[in-house]
C-alpha positions, 0 to 999 in steps of 0.5 A, a space after each residue: 605166288 606173288 611176283 616178289 617171291 617168284 623173282 627172288 626164287 627164279 631170277 638167277 635161273 632165268 638170267 643164267 638161261 638167257 645168258 647162256 643163249 646171248 653170251 652177255 651177262 649184263 644184257 641177260 640180267 636186263 632181259 631177265 627183269 623184263 621177263 618178270 615184268 612181263 609176268 607181272 603184267 600177264 594174266 595167267 590162270 591160276 594153277 598154270 605152270 609159272 616156272 614153265 612160262 618163265 623159262 619159255 618166255 626167257 628163251 623167246 626173249 633170248 632168241 629175239 635178242 640174238 635176232 636183234 643183234 644180228 640185225 644190228 650187225 648187218 645194218 650198222 655198217 650201212 648207217 655208218 656209210 649214210 653218216 649222221 642224220 641231218 638236223 632240221 636246220 641242216 636240211 633247211 640250209 641244204 634246201 636254201 643252197 639248192 635254191 641258190 644254185 638253181 637260181 644261178 643256173 637260171 641266170 647264166 646262159 643255157 649252154 653253160 648251165 647244160 654243160 655244168 648240169 651234165 658234167 655234174 652227173 658224170 657225163 664225159 667230155 666226149 658225151 658232152 660234145 655229142 649231146 650238145 653238138 660241140 667240138 670235142 676239143 673245146 669242151 674243156 675250155 667251154 666247161 671252164 668258162 661255164 664254171 667261171 660264169 657260175 662262180 661270178 653270178 653266185 658271188 654277185 648274188 650271194 657274196 660268197 662261194 659256199 656252193 
C-alpha cells in the first residue's frame, strides 16, 4: 500500500490515539504526520503488519512527547531563574568590565583591594577584622575609604562609574 492511501485511511486513527495520550489535539496531529513520515522513510519488509507498526510507533511517539513535556515542566523554571542567554557582545563587554575592575584593584592599595574583594564575597565585618588584623570598630570606615579609592581610580582611568 502506498503512503498516500495509507495516510488517508489511517491518519485519523493515529492522530486520535496520540491525542488520547497527550491531551493536545494540535500536537497530536503534528506527531501523527511524523509517524507517517517515519513510515515513508522506513524499509518495512513486504507483508509486515503496517497498521500494527503505525499504532506502535504512534504510541511510542506519544509517550516520548509526554516525557519531553515532563522535562520541560521540570527545567523551564530553572531557565527562567538563569535569565536570558547572553549575546556574544554582552559576554565580551562583561569580560572587558572584569578586566577594568581587576586593573583598578591592582592600582589601589593592597589593603583596600583585600577589603573590597573579601566584602564582595560576603565576608562579615568581624571576619574582615580578624582576617586582616584590623580593629573591628574601624572596618566600616576603612571599607568606605576603599570604595571611594576604587571609585576615584575607576573614574580616572575610564571616565565613568559603570562597574
